[in-house]
C-alpha positions as CSV (number, residue, x, y, z in Angstrom):
1,M,-3.1,-14.5,-4.1
2,K,0.7,-14.8,-4.3
3,T,2.3,-17.4,-2.1
4,K,5.6,-15.5,-1.7
5,F,6.1,-11.9,-0.8
6,D,8.0,-9.8,-3.3
7,I,9.2,-6.4,-2.3
8,Y,10.1,-5.5,-5.9
9,E,6.6,-5.7,-7.4
10,S,4.0,-3.0,-6.9
11,P,1.2,-3.8,-4.5
12,F,-1.3,-2.4,-7.0
13,S,-2.6,-3.6,-10.4
14,E,-2.5,-1.3,-13.4
15,E,-6.2,-0.4,-12.8
16,T,-5.6,0.6,-9.2
17,R,-2.5,2.7,-10.2
18,N,-4.7,4.5,-12.7
19,I,-7.3,5.1,-10.0
20,R,-4.6,6.3,-7.6
21,R,-3.3,8.7,-10.3
22,N,-6.8,10.1,-10.9
23,S,-7.3,10.4,-7.1
24,L,-4.0,12.3,-6.8
25,L,-4.9,14.7,-9.6
26,A,-8.4,15.4,-8.3
27,C,-7.2,15.8,-4.7
28,G,-4.3,17.9,-5.8
29,L,-6.7,20.2,-7.6
30,C,-8.7,20.4,-4.3
31,L,-5.5,21.2,-2.4
32,F,-4.6,23.9,-4.9
33,I,-8.1,25.5,-4.7
34,G,-8.2,25.1,-0.9
35,L,-4.8,26.7,-0.3
36,T,-5.2,29.5,-2.8
37,E,-8.8,30.1,-1.8
38,N,-9.7,30.8,-5.4
39,L,-12.3,28.9,-7.3
40,P,-12.0,28.7,-11.1
41,S,-14.0,31.5,-12.9
42,K,-13.3,30.3,-16.4
43,F,-12.9,27.1,-18.2
44,G,-10.6,28.1,-21.1
45,L,-10.8,24.8,-23.0
46,L,-14.5,25.2,-23.6
47,G,-14.7,29.0,-23.4
48,L,-17.0,29.0,-20.3
49,S,-17.2,31.7,-17.7
50,F,-18.8,31.2,-14.3
51,D,-20.5,33.7,-12.0
52,V,-19.9,33.6,-8.2
53,R,-22.9,31.3,-7.6
54,Q,-21.7,28.9,-10.3
55,Q,-18.2,28.9,-8.9
56,Y,-19.5,27.7,-5.6
57,V,-21.3,24.9,-7.3
58,I,-18.2,24.0,-9.3
59,G,-16.2,23.9,-6.1
60,W,-18.6,21.3,-4.5
61,F,-18.6,19.4,-7.8
62,I,-14.8,19.2,-7.8
63,L,-14.9,18.1,-4.2
64,S,-17.4,15.4,-4.8
65,V,-15.5,14.0,-7.8
66,A,-12.2,14.0,-5.8
67,L,-14.0,12.3,-2.9
68,Y,-15.3,9.6,-5.3
69,H,-11.9,9.0,-6.7
70,F,-10.3,8.8,-3.3
71,L,-12.9,6.4,-1.9
72,H,-12.5,4.3,-5.1
73,F,-8.8,4.2,-4.6
74,L,-9.2,3.1,-0.9
75,A,-11.7,0.4,-1.8
76,S,-9.6,-1.2,-4.6
77,G,-6.2,-0.4,-3.2
78,G,-6.9,-1.6,0.2
79,I,-7.8,-5.1,-0.9
80,E,-4.8,-5.3,-3.2
81,F,-2.5,-4.0,-0.5
82,V,-3.6,-6.6,2.0
83,N,-3.2,-9.4,-0.6
84,W,0.3,-8.0,-1.4
85,I,1.5,-7.9,2.3
86,K,-0.3,-11.1,3.4
87,P,2.5,-13.6,2.3
88,R,5.0,-11.6,4.3
89,F,2.9,-11.8,7.5
90,I,2.4,-15.5,6.9
91,D,6.2,-16.0,6.5
92,L,6.7,-14.0,9.8
93,V,4.2,-16.2,11.7
94,M,5.7,-19.4,10.3
95,T,9.2,-18.3,11.2
96,K,8.1,-17.4,14.7
97,K,6.4,-20.7,15.2
98,A,9.4,-22.6,13.9
99,N,11.7,-20.7,16.2
100,E,9.4,-21.4,19.2
101,T,9.5,-25.1,18.5
102,G,13.2,-25.2,18.1
103,L,13.0,-26.8,14.7
104,F,15.7,-24.6,13.2
105,D,18.1,-24.4,16.0
106,D,21.8,-24.9,15.1
107,D,22.2,-27.8,17.5
108,S,19.2,-29.7,16.2
109,S,20.3,-30.2,12.6
110,G,21.9,-33.5,13.4
111,D,18.8,-34.9,15.1
112,F,17.3,-35.9,11.8
113,Y,20.0,-38.4,11.1
114,E,20.4,-40.0,14.5
115,G,18.8,-43.0,16.2
116,G,16.6,-44.6,13.5
117,N,14.7,-41.4,12.7
118,E,12.9,-42.6,9.5
119,L,12.2,-39.2,7.9
120,D,11.8,-38.8,4.2
121,P,14.9,-37.3,2.6
122,S,12.9,-34.8,0.6
123,K,11.3,-33.6,3.9
124,I,14.7,-33.3,5.5
125,A,15.9,-31.3,2.5
126,S,12.9,-29.0,2.6
127,E,13.4,-28.3,6.3
128,I,17.1,-27.6,5.8
129,K,16.2,-25.3,2.9
130,Q,13.6,-23.5,5.1
131,A,16.2,-23.1,7.8
132,S,18.6,-21.6,5.3
133,L,15.9,-19.2,4.1
134,V,15.2,-18.1,7.7
135,K,18.9,-17.4,8.3
136,V,19.3,-15.5,5.1
137,E,16.2,-13.4,5.8
138,H,17.4,-12.7,9.3
139,R,20.8,-11.5,8.0
140,L,19.0,-9.3,5.4
141,R,16.3,-7.9,7.7
142,Y,17.7,-4.4,7.7
143,L,17.5,-4.2,3.9
144,Y,13.9,-5.3,4.1
145,K,13.2,-2.1,6.0
146,I,13.2,-0.3,2.6
147,I,9.7,-1.6,2.2
148,F,8.6,1.2,4.5
149,L,9.8,3.8,2.0
150,K,7.9,2.0,-0.7
151,L,4.8,1.9,1.4
152,V,5.1,5.6,2.1
153,I,5.4,6.5,-1.6
154,E,2.8,4.1,-2.9
155,V,0.2,4.2,-0.2
156,L,0.7,6.9,2.4
157,V,1.5,9.9,0.2
158,P,-1.7,9.5,-1.9
159,V,-3.8,9.1,1.2
160,V,-2.3,12.1,2.9
161,V,-2.6,14.3,-0.2
162,A,-6.2,13.2,-0.6
163,I,-7.2,13.9,3.0
164,W,-5.4,17.2,3.0
165,G,-6.8,18.4,-0.3
166,L,-10.4,17.3,0.4
167,T,-10.3,18.9,3.9
168,A,-8.8,22.2,2.5
169,L,-11.4,22.5,-0.2
170,A,-14.3,21.5,2.1
171,L,-13.2,24.0,4.7
172,F,-12.9,26.7,2.1
173,L,-16.3,26.0,0.6
174,A,-18.0,25.7,4.1
175,C,-16.6,29.0,5.2
176,R,-17.6,30.8,2.1
């Protein structure tokens, strides 16, 4: 697990991105079949033709393969997404706790040096650095909102397309 949140890196590993791609392709095929309400009757690459009964079976096969890829993406992507976002939540909780205790108030910065306070200089430096990071992140908080666009593109779009495609094909096959 990473100790620092990085908005610039993808929440998913190469393997999970491949699984996401396969899920999007399979569920996109389901969506296409479900919206057009037309099952494939030929497989031109192999020169196969299917009768009506075989088309129905092919439809359920496509649905099951797409469902498998979608569930595989949810299983591996969910864990990686949580590991990606976890450092950000830890930072938010730590910042909230520090603000509640008044450790990083503007008027408390001189307290470290007054009245015989025997703090380690490296500890003082790390606390000042932490206070600086908190202030910078607070000033840049609106730019960090871009993360929601990244989340929509990388996580929400594949999930919505998958659910829509799987539902469209399942309804089409069930009503047939």
